[in-house]
C-alpha positions in Angstrom: 50.3 167.6 31.2 50.4 165.2 34.4 50.3 167.4 37.6 51.6 166.0 41.2 48.4 166.1 42.8 46.7 163.9 40.0 46.5 160.2 40.5 47.6 158.1 37.7 45.0 155.9 35.8 46.5 152.5 35.5 47.8 149.7 37.5 50.4 150.8 40.3 53.0 148.7 41.8 53.3 149.4 45.7 56.6 148.5 47.9 57.5 148.8 51.3 60.3 151.5 52.3 61.4 151.9 56.2 62.6 155.2 57.1 66.1 154.8 58.7 67.9 157.0 61.1 70.4 158.5 58.0 67.0 159.3 56.1 65.8 162.2 58.5 66.9 165.5 59.4 68.3 167.0 62.9 64.4 167.1 64.0 64.1 163.5 62.8 61.7 164.0 59.7 62.4 162.5 56.8 64.9 165.2 55.1 63.5 165.8 51.3 66.2 164.4 49.2 65.3 160.9 51.2 62.5 160.9 48.9 64.0 161.4 45.6 66.5 158.2 46.1 62.5 156.5 47.5 61.5 157.7 44.5 64.8 155.7 42.6 64.2 152.6 44.5 60.9 152.2 43.4 61.8 152.7 39.7 64.7 150.3 40.2 61.4 148.2 41.8 59.3 148.6 38.6 62.2 147.3 36.3 62.6 144.2 38.4 58.9 143.8 38.5 59.3 143.3 35.2 61.9 141.0 34.5 64.7 143.9 33.4 67.7 144.6 35.4 68.4 148.3 36.3 72.0 148.1 35.9 71.6 147.8 32.3 68.6 149.5 31.4 69.7 153.0 33.1 72.9 152.9 31.1 73.4 150.0 28.3 76.8 150.2 26.6 75.9 147.1 24.3 72.8 148.3 23.0 74.1 152.6 23.3 71.5 154.1 25.2 71.1 155.5 28.5 67.9 156.7 30.5 68.9 159.6 32.4 66.2 161.1 34.9 66.1 164.5 33.4 63.2 166.5 35.8 61.6 165.3 39.4 59.5 166.6 41.9 57.9 166.5 45.3 55.5 167.7 47.1 56.1 167.1 51.3 52.1 166.6 52.8 52.6 165.6 56.0 55.9 164.8 57.8 57.2 161.5 58.1 59.4 160.4 61.1 62.1 158.0 61.6 61.3 154.2 62.0 57.7 154.7 59.9 57.7 152.1 57.2 56.0 154.1 54.2 53.9 152.3 51.0 55.1 153.8 48.1 53.1 153.5 45.2 55.0 153.5 41.8 52.7 154.2 38.7 53.3 155.6 35.2 52.1 159.0 34.7 53.0 159.4 31.2 54.7 157.0 28.5 55.7 159.1 25.5 57.8 158.4 22.2 60.9 159.1 23.7 60.3 159.7 27.3 58.9 158.6 31.0 56.9 159.4 34.0 56.6 158.1 36.8 54.3 158.9 39.9 54.9 158.3 43.2 52.4 158.7 45.9 53.5 157.9 49.9 51.3 156.4 52.3 51.4 155.5 56.2 51.9 151.6 56.9 48.2 151.7 57.6 45.8 153.9 56.0 45.5 156.3 52.7 46.2 159.8 53.7 48.7 160.7 51.3 51.9 161.9 52.9 53.9 162.7 49.6 54.1 163.0 46.3 56.7 163.3 43.6 57.4 162.4 39.7 60.4 161.6 37.9 60.9 162.2 33.9 63.5 159.5 32.2 64.5 160.6 28.9 66.2 157.8 26.6 69.5 159.4 24.9 72.2 157.3 22.8 75.9 156.9 22.2 75.5 161.1 21.4 73.3 162.2 24.2 70.8 162.9 21.8 67.1 161.5 22.4 66.3 158.9 20.9 63.5 156.0 21.2 62.6 154.1 24.5 64.2 150.9 24.4 61.5 148.0 23.5 61.5 146.4 26.3 61.4 149.2 28.8 58.2 150.6 26.2 56.3 147.5 26.7 57.0 147.1 30.6 55.6 151.1 31.1 52.5 149.8 29.0 51.5 147.4 30.4 51.0 149.6 33.6 49.8 152.4 32.1 46.7 154.0 30.2 48.8 157.7 29.7 50.2 157.2 25.8 51.2 160.0 24.1 54.0 161.0 20.9 56.0 163.0 22.8 
């Protein structure tokens, strides 16, 4: 099982995330829910990077599948304040037959001290909300960026 402390092997996509005023709590520190929004943004950018459209990947009526997030976690290691620029590294922690787990690591604009880390698992479902195989184009994108394939 992948733990939040592990840096997944394989490639990562790095994006810049500006911390906006509305992302912070009354103390000016990034509010916990903002990290999950940043992570979702990372998933969307991963899809775009691989030529996939988020709006048709998360819910595809024509092909009869959806990709809900069924689990998410985040560890907050150091406080991040309003105005910071984060570097978010998005990588693939695990590729299964029916699910895909993304890993997220947040770094300051300069430096390599990890500020937060998280993961999110998506499961492919059919129109009846039953699990099904991952869409081929998503599987290909994930496998091109990962060394962590298993049969779950």
